[in-house]
C-alpha positions, 0 to 999 in steps of 0.5 A: 499499499505505500508504494502506491502513495510514493512519489505522491504529495502529501494532500494526496494521502491525508486530504483526497483518500480520506475525503473520496473514501466519506463521499464513498462510504459516507453513506453506510458509515451514517446507517452503522451510526444512525444503528447505534444511536437507536440501538442505545435510545432503545437501549436507554427506554428499556432500562428505564420503563424496567426501573419504573416497573419494578419501583411501582411493584415495589411500592404496590406492594409495599403499601399492601402489605404494611395494608393487611397488617392492621 
């Protein structure tokens, strides 16, 4: 791979090639990033819902057990 860039200006290696890669693979990169962000958001919603469910069930169970003590 080094032999391909030998004798070319620095800007070809460090500017032109990454820009071309972003143009060609930009859609793929954006879809992967979007998928990961969507997955993290869904995971966060899942954790919040499970935590809320556990909180409500414990609150209900503690209040029902205290009522049965009367």
